PQR file with spaces between the fields and no chain letter, atoms N, CA, C, O and H, PARSE charges and radii, in Angstrom:
ATOM       1  N    MET     1       0.841   -1.170    0.000 -0.4000 1.5000
ATOM       2  CA   MET     1       0.000    0.000    0.000 -0.0000 2.0000
ATOM       3  C    MET     1       0.894    1.243    0.000  0.5500 1.7000
ATOM       4  O    MET     1       1.796    1.351    0.831 -0.5500 1.4000
ATOM       5  N    MET     2       0.660    2.154   -0.897 -0.4000 1.5000
ATOM       6  CA   MET     2       1.494    3.341   -1.079 -0.0000 2.0000
ATOM       7  C    MET     2       1.520    4.227    0.159  0.5500 1.7000
ATOM       8  O    MET     2       2.576    4.758    0.504 -0.5500 1.4000
ATOM       9  H    MET     2      -0.073    2.066   -1.571  0.4000 1.0000
ATOM      10  N    ILE     3       0.405    4.401    0.826 -0.4000 1.5000
ATOM      11  CA   ILE     3       0.346    5.298    1.982 -0.0000 2.0000
ATOM      12  C    ILE     3       1.278    4.842    3.099  0.5500 1.7000
ATOM      13  O    ILE     3       1.820    5.676    3.824 -0.5500 1.4000
ATOM      14  H    ILE     3      -0.453    3.970    0.545  0.4000 1.0000
ATOM      15  N    VAL     4       1.473    3.552    3.248 -0.4000 1.5000
ATOM      16  CA   VAL     4       2.358    3.025    4.289 -0.0000 2.0000
ATOM      17  C    VAL     4       3.789    3.487    4.046  0.5500 1.7000
ATOM      18  O    VAL     4       4.482    3.867    4.990 -0.5500 1.4000
ATOM      19  H    VAL     4       1.033    2.874    2.659  0.4000 1.0000
ATOM      20  N    PHE     5       4.236    3.459    2.811 -0.4000 1.5000
ATOM      21  CA   PHE     5       5.589    3.908    2.479 -0.0000 2.0000
ATOM      22  C    PHE     5       5.745    5.403    2.731  0.5500 1.7000
ATOM      23  O    PHE     5       6.789    5.846    3.209 -0.5500 1.4000
ATOM      24  H    PHE     5       3.673    3.150    2.044  0.4000 1.0000
ATOM      25  N    VAL     6       4.730    6.170    2.417 -0.4000 1.5000
ATOM      26  CA   VAL     6       4.774    7.613    2.639 -0.0000 2.0000
ATOM      27  C    VAL     6       4.829    7.901    4.139  0.5500 1.7000
ATOM      28  O    VAL     6       5.598    8.759    4.573 -0.5500 1.4000
ATOM      29  H    VAL     6       3.882    5.810    2.029  0.4000 1.0000
ATOM      30  N    LEU     7       4.027    7.200    4.929 -0.4000 1.5000
ATOM      31  CA   LEU     7       4.007    7.423    6.376 -0.0000 2.0000
ATOM      32  C    LEU     7       5.330    7.047    7.031  0.5500 1.7000
ATOM      33  O    LEU     7       5.724    7.672    8.015 -0.5500 1.4000
ATOM      34  H    LEU     7       3.403    6.503    4.577  0.4000 1.0000
ATOM      35  N    GLN     8       6.007    6.062    6.519 -0.4000 1.5000
ATOM      36  CA   GLN     8       7.283    5.654    7.096 -0.0000 2.0000
ATOM      37  C    GLN     8       8.336    6.757    6.983  0.5500 1.7000
ATOM      38  O    GLN     8       9.254    6.830    7.800 -0.5500 1.4000
ATOM      39  H    GLN     8       5.687    5.554    5.719  0.4000 1.0000
ATOM      40  N    LYS     9       8.204    7.599    5.984 -0.4000 1.5000
ATOM      41  CA   LYS     9       9.130    8.716    5.815 -0.0000 2.0000
ATOM      42  C    LYS     9       8.791    9.872    6.752  0.5500 1.7000
ATOM      43  O    LYS     9       9.623   10.750    6.982 -0.5500 1.4000
ATOM      44  H    LYS     9       7.458    7.540    5.321  0.4000 1.0000
ATOM      45  N    GLY    10       7.588    9.874    7.284 -0.4000 1.5000
ATOM      46  CA   GLY    10       7.136   10.971    8.128 -0.0000 2.0000
ATOM      47  C    GLY    10       6.325   11.958    7.312  0.5500 1.7000
ATOM      48  O    GLY    10       6.387   11.963    6.083 -0.5500 1.4000
ATOM      49  H    GLY    10       6.912    9.161    7.097  0.4000 1.0000
ATOM      50  N    CYS    11       5.576   12.784    7.994 -0.4000 1.5000
ATOM      51  CA   CYS    11       4.769   13.771    7.295 -0.0000 2.0000
ATOM      52  C    CYS    11       4.519   14.967    8.199  0.5500 1.7000
ATOM      53  O    CYS    11       4.656   14.883    9.419 -0.5500 1.4000
ATOM      54  H    CYS    11       5.526   12.780    8.993  0.4000 1.0000
ATOM      55  N    HIS    12       4.154   16.067    7.587 -0.4000 1.5000
ATOM      56  CA   HIS    12       3.839   17.279    8.344 -0.0000 2.0000
ATOM      57  C    HIS    12       2.349   17.385    8.623  0.5500 1.7000
ATOM      58  O    HIS    12       1.942   17.926    9.651 -0.5500 1.4000
ATOM      59  H    HIS    12       4.042   16.136    6.595  0.4000 1.0000
ATOM      60  N    ILE    13       1.546   16.874    7.719 -0.4000 1.5000
ATOM      61  CA   ILE    13       0.091   16.925    7.877 -0.0000 2.0000
ATOM      62  C    ILE    13      -0.479   15.556    7.530  0.5500 1.7000
ATOM      63  O    ILE    13      -0.162   14.979    6.490 -0.5500 1.4000
ATOM      64  H    ILE    13       1.877   16.435    6.883  0.4000 1.0000
ATOM      65  N    LEU    14      -1.318   15.054    8.411 -0.4000 1.5000
ATOM      66  CA   LEU    14      -1.987   13.778    8.169 -0.0000 2.0000
ATOM      67  C    LEU    14      -3.476   13.975    8.410  0.5500 1.7000
ATOM      68  O    LEU    14      -3.880   14.435    9.478 -0.5500 1.4000
ATOM      69  H    LEU    14      -1.576   15.523    9.255  0.4000 1.0000
ATOM      70  N    VAL    15      -4.277   13.633    7.439 -0.4000 1.5000
ATOM      71  CA   VAL    15      -5.726   13.726    7.548 -0.0000 2.0000
ATOM      72  C    VAL    15      -6.271   12.312    7.551  0.5500 1.7000
ATOM      73  O    VAL    15      -5.997   11.535    6.636 -0.5500 1.4000
ATOM      74  H    VAL    15      -3.949   13.259    6.572  0.4000 1.0000
ATOM      75  N    ALA    16      -7.047   11.972    8.584 -0.4000 1.5000
ATOM      76  CA   ALA    16      -7.557   10.603    8.680 -0.0000 2.0000
ATOM      77  C    ALA    16      -8.818   10.569    9.534  0.5500 1.7000
ATOM      78  O    ALA    16      -9.033   11.428   10.389 -0.5500 1.4000
ATOM      79  H    ALA    16      -7.269   12.604    9.326  0.4000 1.0000
ATOM      80  N    THR    17      -9.631    9.576    9.289 -0.4000 1.5000
ATOM      81  CA   THR    17     -10.770    9.342   10.169 -0.0000 2.0000
ATOM      82  C    THR    17     -10.234    8.760   11.481  0.5500 1.7000
ATOM      83  O    THR    17      -9.136    8.204   11.499 -0.5500 1.4000
ATOM      84  H    THR    17      -9.456    8.878    8.594  0.4000 1.0000
ATOM      85  N    PRO    18     -10.984    8.877   12.568 -0.5600 1.5000
ATOM      86  CA   PRO    18     -10.507    8.312   13.833  0.2800 2.0000
ATOM      87  C    PRO    18     -10.171    6.824   13.733  0.5500 1.7000
ATOM      88  O    PRO    18      -9.158    6.384   14.275 -0.5500 1.4000
ATOM      89  N    GLY    19     -10.993    6.064   13.061 -0.4000 1.5000
ATOM      90  CA   GLY    19     -10.757    4.631   12.936 -0.0000 2.0000
ATOM      91  C    GLY    19      -9.505    4.303   12.153  0.5500 1.7000
ATOM      92  O    GLY    19      -8.741    3.418   12.540 -0.5500 1.4000
ATOM      93  H    GLY    19     -11.816    6.422   12.621  0.4000 1.0000
ATOM      94  N    ARG    20      -9.289    5.005   11.059 -0.4000 1.5000
ATOM      95  CA   ARG    20      -8.099    4.763   10.239 -0.0000 2.0000
ATOM      96  C    ARG    20      -6.838    5.204   10.980  0.5500 1.7000
ATOM      97  O    ARG    20      -5.803    4.540   10.912 -0.5500 1.4000
ATOM      98  H    ARG    20      -9.909    5.724   10.745  0.4000 1.0000
ATOM      99  N    LEU    21      -6.935    6.322   11.682 -0.4000 1.5000
ATOM     100  CA   LEU    21      -5.806    6.799   12.469 -0.0000 2.0000
ATOM     101  C    LEU    21      -5.427    5.782   13.538  0.5500 1.7000
ATOM     102  O    LEU    21      -4.246    5.480   13.716 -0.5500 1.4000
ATOM     103  H    LEU    21      -7.775    6.861   11.737  0.4000 1.0000
ATOM     104  N    LEU    22      -6.414    5.254   14.246 -0.4000 1.5000
ATOM     105  CA   LEU    22      -6.149    4.232   15.256 -0.0000 2.0000
ATOM     106  C    LEU    22      -5.557    2.976   14.634  0.5500 1.7000
ATOM     107  O    LEU    22      -4.687    2.338   15.228 -0.5500 1.4000
ATOM     108  H    LEU    22      -7.373    5.499   14.101  0.4000 1.0000
ATOM     109  N    ASP    23      -6.018    2.622   13.458 -0.4000 1.5000
ATOM     110  CA   ASP    23      -5.479    1.457   12.761 -0.0000 2.0000
ATOM     111  C    ASP    23      -3.988    1.630   12.508  0.5500 1.7000
ATOM     112  O    ASP    23      -3.204    0.718   12.773 -0.5500 1.4000
ATOM     113  H    ASP    23      -6.725    3.140   12.976  0.4000 1.0000
ATOM     114  N    PHE    24      -3.592    2.788   12.000 -0.4000 1.5000
ATOM     115  CA   PHE    24      -2.180    3.057   11.743 -0.0000 2.0000
ATOM     116  C    PHE    24      -1.366    3.083   13.032  0.5500 1.7000
ATOM     117  O    PHE    24      -0.252    2.562   13.070 -0.5500 1.4000
ATOM     118  H    PHE    24      -4.229    3.529   11.786  0.4000 1.0000
ATOM     119  N    VAL    25      -1.910    3.685   14.082 -0.4000 1.5000
ATOM     120  CA   VAL    25      -1.199    3.766   15.364 -0.0000 2.0000
ATOM     121  C    VAL    25      -1.041    2.380   15.971  0.5500 1.7000
ATOM     122  O    VAL    25       0.046    2.015   16.419 -0.5500 1.4000
ATOM     123  H    VAL    25      -2.815    4.109   14.051  0.4000 1.0000
ATOM     124  N    ASN    26      -2.114    1.616   15.987 -0.4000 1.5000
ATOM     125  CA   ASN    26      -2.066    0.283   16.597 -0.0000 2.0000
ATOM     126  C    ASN    26      -1.155   -0.683   15.849  0.5500 1.7000
ATOM     127  O    ASN    26      -0.634   -1.630   16.438 -0.5500 1.4000
ATOM     128  H    ASN    26      -2.997    1.913   15.623  0.4000 1.0000
ATOM     129  N    LYS    27      -0.961   -0.448   14.553 -0.4000 1.5000
ATOM     130  CA   LYS    27      -0.045   -1.280   13.772 -0.0000 2.0000
ATOM     131  C    LYS    27       1.385   -0.755   13.823  0.5500 1.7000
ATOM     132  O    LYS    27       2.278   -1.321   13.193 -0.5500 1.4000
ATOM     133  H    LYS    27      -1.384    0.322   14.075  0.4000 1.0000
ATOM     134  N    GLY    28       1.606    0.325   14.572 -0.4000 1.5000
ATOM     135  CA   GLY    28       2.947    0.873   14.701 -0.0000 2.0000
ATOM     136  C    GLY    28       3.421    1.663   13.500  0.5500 1.7000
ATOM     137  O    GLY    28       4.615    1.941   13.380 -0.5500 1.4000
ATOM     138  H    GLY    28       0.880    0.784   15.084  0.4000 1.0000
ATOM     139  N    ARG    29       2.524    2.027   12.614 -0.4000 1.5000
ATOM     140  CA   ARG    29       2.899    2.778   11.407 -0.0000 2.0000
ATOM     141  C    ARG    29       3.223    4.234   11.733  0.5500 1.7000
ATOM     142  O    ARG    29       4.089    4.836   11.098 -0.5500 1.4000
ATOM     143  H    ARG    29       1.554    1.801   12.711  0.4000 1.0000
ATOM     144  N    ILE    30       2.524    4.807   12.729 -0.4000 1.5000
ATOM     145  CA   ILE    30       2.762    6.184   13.159 -0.0000 2.0000
ATOM     146  C    ILE    30       2.707    6.244   14.680  0.5500 1.7000
ATOM     147  O    ILE    30       2.166    5.354   15.337 -0.5500 1.4000
ATOM     148  H    ILE    30       1.820    4.318   13.245  0.4000 1.0000
ATOM     149  N    THR    31       3.279    7.310   15.220 -0.4000 1.5000
ATOM     150  CA   THR    31       3.160    7.603   16.647 -0.0000 2.0000
ATOM     151  C    THR    31       2.793    9.074   16.785  0.5500 1.7000
ATOM     152  O    THR    31       2.841    9.839   15.822 -0.5500 1.4000
ATOM     153  H    THR    31       3.718    8.033   14.686  0.4000 1.0000
ATOM     154  N    PHE    32       2.431    9.444   17.988 -0.4000 1.5000
ATOM     155  CA   PHE    32       2.102   10.843   18.274 -0.0000 2.0000
ATOM     156  C    PHE    32       3.252   11.543   18.996  0.5500 1.7000
ATOM     157  O    PHE    32       3.072   12.654   19.495 -0.5500 1.4000
ATOM     158  H    PHE    32       2.392    8.822   18.771  0.4000 1.0000
ATOM     159  N    SER    33       4.411   10.928   19.062 -0.4000 1.5000
ATOM     160  CA   SER    33       5.503   11.421   19.896 -0.0000 2.0000
ATOM     161  C    SER    33       6.031   12.799   19.501  0.5500 1.7000
ATOM     162  O    SER    33       6.549   13.519   20.356 -0.5500 1.4000
ATOM     163  H    SER    33       4.558   10.025   18.657  0.4000 1.0000
ATOM     164  N    SER    34       5.915   13.179   18.250 -0.4000 1.5000
ATOM     165  CA   SER    34       6.376   14.512   17.843 -0.0000 2.0000
ATOM     166  C    SER    34       5.217   15.396   17.373  0.5500 1.7000
ATOM     167  O    SER    34       5.427   16.370   16.649 -0.5500 1.4000
ATOM     168  H    SER    34       5.494   12.595   17.556  0.4000 1.0000
ATOM     169  N    LEU    35       4.025   15.061   17.777 -0.4000 1.5000
ATOM     170  CA   LEU    35       2.827   15.822   17.399 -0.0000 2.0000
ATOM     171  C    LEU    35       2.885   17.228   17.989  0.5500 1.7000
ATOM     172  O    LEU    35       3.204   17.406   19.164 -0.5500 1.4000
ATOM     173  H    LEU    35       3.855   14.271   18.365  0.4000 1.0000
ATOM     174  N    ARG    36       2.577   18.213   17.168 -0.4000 1.5000
ATOM     175  CA   ARG    36       2.529   19.590   17.656 -0.0000 2.0000
ATOM     176  C    ARG    36       1.102   20.109   17.697  0.5500 1.7000
ATOM     177  O    ARG    36       0.757   20.886   18.587 -0.5500 1.4000
ATOM     178  H    ARG    36       2.318   18.069   16.214  0.4000 1.0000
ATOM     179  N    PHE    37       0.271   19.698   16.759 -0.4000 1.5000
ATOM     180  CA   PHE    37      -1.111   20.148   16.696 -0.0000 2.0000
ATOM     181  C    PHE    37      -2.001   18.965   16.361  0.5500 1.7000
ATOM     182  O    PHE    37      -1.649   18.125   15.533 -0.5500 1.4000
ATOM     183  H    PHE    37       0.551   19.066   16.036  0.4000 1.0000
ATOM     184  N    LEU    38      -3.145   18.904   17.004 -0.4000 1.5000
ATOM     185  CA   LEU    38      -4.161   17.904   16.677 -0.0000 2.0000
ATOM     186  C    LEU    38      -5.463   18.653   16.458  0.5500 1.7000
ATOM     187  O    LEU    38      -5.955   19.335   17.357 -0.5500 1.4000
ATOM     188  H    LEU    38      -3.431   19.586   17.677  0.4000 1.0000
ATOM     189  N    ILE    39      -6.010   18.526   15.277 -0.4000 1.5000
ATOM     190  CA   ILE    39      -7.242   19.220   14.934 -0.0000 2.0000
ATOM     191  C    ILE    39      -8.319   18.177   14.699  0.5500 1.7000
ATOM     192  O    ILE    39      -8.163   17.274   13.878 -0.5500 1.4000
ATOM     193  H    ILE    39      -5.610   17.972   14.547  0.4000 1.0000
ATOM     194  N    LEU    40      -9.408   18.316   15.431 -0.4000 1.5000
ATOM     195  CA   LEU    40     -10.557   17.424   15.250 -0.0000 2.0000
ATOM     196  C    LEU    40     -11.624   18.189   14.476  0.5500 1.7000
ATOM     197  O    LEU    40     -12.508   18.815   15.061 -0.5500 1.4000
ATOM     198  H    LEU    40      -9.535   19.050   16.098  0.4000 1.0000
ATOM     199  N    ASP    41     -11.527   18.126   13.167 -0.4000 1.5000
ATOM     200  CA   ASP    41     -12.515   18.790   12.322 -0.0000 2.0000
ATOM     201  C    ASP    41     -13.856   18.096   12.508  0.5500 1.7000
ATOM     202  O    ASP    41     -13.945   16.869   12.479 -0.5500 1.4000
ATOM     203  H    ASP    41     -10.809   17.617   12.692  0.4000 1.0000
ATOM     204  N    GLU    42     -14.880   18.885   12.697 -0.4000 1.5000
ATOM     205  CA   GLU    42     -16.228   18.345   12.929 -0.0000 2.0000
ATOM     206  C    GLU    42     -16.259   17.462   14.179  0.5500 1.7000
ATOM     207  O    GLU    42     -16.964   16.454   14.222 -0.5500 1.4000
ATOM     208  H    GLU    42     -14.808   19.882   12.721  0.4000 1.0000
ATOM     209  N    GLY    43     -15.488   17.853   15.193 -0.4000 1.5000
ATOM     210  CA   GLY    43     -15.440   17.084   16.441 -0.0000 2.0000
ATOM     211  C    GLY    43     -16.796   16.889   17.079  0.5500 1.7000
ATOM     212  O    GLY    43     -17.081   15.820   17.618 -0.5500 1.4000
ATOM     213  H    GLY    43     -14.915   18.672   15.159  0.4000 1.0000
ATOM     214  N    ASP    44     -17.642   17.915   17.026 -0.4000 1.5000
ATOM     215  CA   ASP    44     -18.981   17.781   17.608 -0.0000 2.0000
ATOM     216  C    ASP    44     -19.804   16.721   16.882  0.5500 1.7000
ATOM     217  O    ASP    44     -20.572   15.986   17.503 -0.5500 1.4000
ATOM     218  H    ASP    44     -17.411   18.784   16.588  0.4000 1.0000
ATOM     219  N    ARG    45     -19.639   16.648   15.572 -0.4000 1.5000
ATOM     220  CA   ARG    45     -20.349   15.620   14.797 -0.0000 2.0000
ATOM     221  C    ARG    45     -19.822   14.229   15.125  0.5500 1.7000
ATOM     222  O    ARG    45     -20.591   13.272   15.218 -0.5500 1.4000
ATOM     223  H    ARG    45     -19.015   17.244   15.067  0.4000 1.0000
ATOM     224  N    MET    46     -18.494   14.119   15.302 -0.4000 1.5000
ATOM     225  CA   MET    46     -17.925   12.823   15.660 -0.0000 2.0000
ATOM     226  C    MET    46     -18.488   12.342   16.992  0.5500 1.7000
ATOM     227  O    MET    46     -18.788   11.159   17.159 -0.5500 1.4000
ATOM     228  H    MET    46     -17.869   14.896   15.227  0.4000 1.0000
ATOM     229  N    LEU    47     -18.628   13.263   17.934 -0.4000 1.5000
ATOM     230  CA   LEU    47     -19.198   12.886   19.230 -0.0000 2.0000
ATOM     231  C    LEU    47     -20.659   12.469   19.073  0.5500 1.7000
ATOM     232  O    LEU    47     -21.098   11.488   19.673 -0.5500 1.4000
ATOM     233  H    LEU    47     -18.384   14.223   17.798  0.4000 1.0000
ATOM     234  N    ASP    48     -21.405   13.214   18.267 -0.4000 1.5000
ATOM     235  CA   ASP    48     -22.812   12.868   18.012 -0.0000 2.0000
ATOM     236  C    ASP    48     -22.946   11.493   17.361  0.5500 1.7000
ATOM     237  O    ASP    48     -23.934   10.792   17.578 -0.5500 1.4000
ATOM     238  H    ASP    48     -21.048   14.011   17.779  0.4000 1.0000
ATOM     239  N    MET    49     -21.955   11.112   16.569 -0.4000 1.5000
ATOM     240  CA   MET    49     -22.009    9.848   15.842 -0.0000 2.0000
ATOM     241  C    MET    49     -21.413    8.684   16.638  0.5500 1.7000
ATOM     242  O    MET    49     -21.329    7.564   16.135 -0.5500 1.4000
ATOM     243  H    MET    49     -21.151   11.681   16.393  0.4000 1.0000
ATOM     244  N    GLY    50     -21.003    8.951   17.872 -0.4000 1.5000
ATOM     245  CA   GLY    50     -20.531    7.871   18.731 -0.0000 2.0000
ATOM     246  C    GLY    50     -19.043    7.589   18.678  0.5500 1.7000
ATOM     247  O    GLY    50     -18.613    6.492   19.032 -0.5500 1.4000
ATOM     248  H    GLY    50     -21.071    9.861   18.281  0.4000 1.0000
ATOM     249  N    PHE    51     -18.249    8.555   18.245 -0.4000 1.5000
ATOM     250  CA   PHE    51     -16.803    8.349   18.131 -0.0000 2.0000
ATOM     251  C    PHE    51     -16.041    8.689   19.409  0.5500 1.7000
ATOM     252  O    PHE    51     -14.810    8.693   19.395 -0.5500 1.4000
ATOM     253  H    PHE    51     -18.599    9.446   17.957  0.4000 1.0000
ATOM     254  N    LEU    52     -16.731    8.974   20.514 -0.4000 1.5000
ATOM     255  CA   LEU    52     -16.043    9.333   21.753 -0.0000 2.0000
ATOM     256  C    LEU    52     -15.017    8.284   22.178  0.5500 1.7000
ATOM     257  O    LEU    52     -13.903    8.662   22.542 -0.5500 1.4000
ATOM     258  H    LEU    52     -17.731    8.971   20.526  0.4000 1.0000
ATOM     259  N    PRO    53     -15.330    6.990   22.152 -0.5600 1.5000
ATOM     260  CA   PRO    53     -14.306    6.006   22.547  0.2800 2.0000
ATOM     261  C    PRO    53     -13.053    6.064   21.669  0.5500 1.7000
ATOM     262  O    PRO    53     -11.941    5.909   22.174 -0.5500 1.4000
ATOM     263  N    ASP    54     -13.219    6.283   20.372 -0.4000 1.5000
ATOM     264  CA   ASP    54     -12.061    6.389   19.476 -0.0000 2.0000
ATOM     265  C    ASP    54     -11.235    7.629   19.798  0.5500 1.7000
ATOM     266  O    ASP    54     -10.006    7.570   19.831 -0.5500 1.4000
ATOM     267  H    ASP    54     -14.122    6.409   19.962  0.4000 1.0000
ATOM     268  N    ILE    55     -11.904    8.742   20.033 -0.4000 1.5000
ATOM     269  CA   ILE    55     -11.204    9.984   20.349 -0.0000 2.0000
ATOM     270  C    ILE    55     -10.469    9.849   21.684  0.5500 1.7000
ATOM     271  O    ILE    55      -9.331   10.300   21.814 -0.5500 1.4000
ATOM     272  H    ILE    55     -12.903    8.790   20.005  0.4000 1.0000
ATOM     273  N    GLU    56     -11.111    9.233   22.670 -0.4000 1.5000
ATOM     274  CA   GLU    56     -10.451    9.014   23.957 -0.0000 2.0000
ATOM     275  C    GLU    56      -9.242    8.098   23.809  0.5500 1.7000
ATOM     276  O    GLU    56      -8.222    8.300   24.467 -0.5500 1.4000
ATOM     277  H    GLU    56     -12.036    8.867   22.564  0.4000 1.0000
ATOM     278  N    GLN    57      -9.354    7.099   22.952 -0.4000 1.5000
ATOM     279  CA   GLN    57      -8.241    6.183   22.721 -0.0000 2.0000
ATOM     280  C    GLN    57      -7.077    6.918   22.047  0.5500 1.7000
ATOM     281  O    GLN    57      -5.918    6.684   22.388 -0.5500 1.4000
ATOM     282  H    GLN    57     -10.182    6.935   22.416  0.4000 1.0000
ATOM     283  N    ILE    58      -7.373    7.786   21.111 -0.4000 1.5000
ATOM     284  CA   ILE    58      -6.342    8.571   20.448 -0.0000 2.0000
ATOM     285  C    ILE    58      -5.659    9.498   21.454  0.5500 1.7000
ATOM     286  O    ILE    58      -4.432    9.526   21.543 -0.5500 1.4000
ATOM     287  H    ILE    58      -8.315    7.976   20.834  0.4000 1.0000
ATOM     288  N    MET    59      -6.454   10.255   22.210 -0.4000 1.5000
ATOM     289  CA   MET    59      -5.886   11.212   23.156 -0.0000 2.0000
ATOM     290  C    MET    59      -5.127   10.542   24.293  0.5500 1.7000
ATOM     291  O    MET    59      -4.194   11.128   24.842 -0.5500 1.4000
ATOM     292  H    MET    59      -7.451   10.233   22.137  0.4000 1.0000
ATOM     293  N    GLY    60      -5.513    9.326   24.652 -0.4000 1.5000
ATOM     294  CA   GLY    60      -4.868    8.615   25.741 -0.0000 2.0000
ATOM     295  C    GLY    60      -3.793    7.639   25.306  0.5500 1.7000
ATOM     296  O    GLY    60      -3.266    6.893   26.131 -0.5500 1.4000
ATOM     297  H    GLY    60      -6.271    8.850   24.206  0.4000 1.0000
ATOM     298  N    HIS    61      -3.459    7.632   24.028 -0.4000 1.5000
ATOM     299  CA   HIS    61      -2.473    6.681   23.521 -0.0000 2.0000
ATOM     300  C    HIS    61      -1.115    6.925   24.184  0.5500 1.7000
ATOM     301  O    HIS    61      -0.739    8.076   24.405 -0.5500 1.4000
ATOM     302  H    HIS    61      -3.887    8.238   23.357  0.4000 1.0000
ATOM     303  N    PRO    62      -0.377    5.864   24.504 -0.5600 1.5000
ATOM     304  CA   PRO    62       0.920    6.019   25.182  0.2800 2.0000
ATOM     305  C    PRO    62       1.935    6.893   24.444  0.5500 1.7000
ATOM     306  O    PRO    62       2.819    7.466   25.081 -0.5500 1.4000
ATOM     307  N    THR    63       1.832    7.008   23.133 -0.4000 1.5000
ATOM     308  CA   THR    63       2.784    7.855   22.393 -0.0000 2.0000
ATOM     309  C    THR    63       2.320    9.297   22.278  0.5500 1.7000
ATOM     310  O    THR    63       3.042   10.136   21.739 -0.5500 1.4000
ATOM     311  H    THR    63       1.115    6.543   22.616  0.4000 1.0000
ATOM     312  N    MET    64       1.114    9.600   22.781 -0.4000 1.5000
ATOM     313  CA   MET    64       0.587   10.966   22.695 -0.0000 2.0000
ATOM     314  C    MET    64       1.408   11.895   23.583  0.5500 1.7000
ATOM     315  O    MET    64       1.659   11.594   24.750 -0.5500 1.4000
ATOM     316  H    MET    64       0.528    8.918   23.219  0.4000 1.0000
ATOM     317  N    VAL    65       1.820   13.017   23.021 -0.4000 1.5000
ATOM     318  CA   VAL    65       2.553   14.004   23.815 -0.0000 2.0000
ATOM     319  C    VAL    65       1.651   14.507   24.932  0.5500 1.7000
ATOM     320  O    VAL    65       0.448   14.658   24.719 -0.5500 1.4000
ATOM     321  H    VAL    65       1.616   13.261   22.073  0.4000 1.0000
ATOM     322  N    PRO    66       2.194   14.771   26.113 -0.5600 1.5000
ATOM     323  CA   PRO    66       1.351   15.069   27.273  0.2800 2.0000
ATOM     324  C    PRO    66       0.634   16.413   27.249  0.5500 1.7000
ATOM     325  O    PRO    66      -0.359   16.566   27.959 -0.5500 1.4000
ATOM     326  N    ASN    67       1.077   17.380   26.483 -0.4000 1.5000
ATOM     327  CA   ASN    67       0.462   18.688   26.573 -0.0000 2.0000
ATOM     328  C    ASN    67      -0.410   19.079   25.388  0.5500 1.7000
ATOM     329  O    ASN    67      -0.577   20.269   25.118 -0.5500 1.4000
ATOM     330  H    ASN    67       1.884   17.256   25.906  0.4000 1.0000
ATOM     331  N    VAL    68      -0.967   18.107   24.676 -0.4000 1.5000
ATOM     332  CA   VAL    68      -1.882   18.410   23.577 -0.0000 2.0000
ATOM     333  C    VAL    68      -3.212   18.860   24.183  0.5500 1.7000
ATOM     334  O    VAL    68      -3.732   18.223   25.099 -0.5500 1.4000
ATOM     335  H    VAL    68      -0.832   17.141   24.895  0.4000 1.0000
ATOM     336  N    ARG    69      -3.753   19.959   23.666 -0.4000 1.5000
ATOM     337  CA   ARG    69      -5.034   20.460   24.169 -0.0000 2.0000
ATOM     338  C    ARG    69      -6.018   20.541   23.045  0.5500 1.7000
ATOM     339  O    ARG    69      -7.163   20.941   23.255 -0.5500 1.4000
ATOM     340  H    ARG    69      -3.330   20.477   22.922  0.4000 1.0000
């Protein structure tokens, strides 16, 4: 898969659904260790649609930098 090779090189901007992002993180393809900004576009809609557990899992991931707000 082409995206896997691109992610291995690193990136400045990554756009993904919560589920796809968790998939990449759980497979060790990416980490949040050097994250500077996290933007949840349409975050209120994600919560309305039941994505709270995914968002909590992302924010609580062991590689997540501690001061993301």
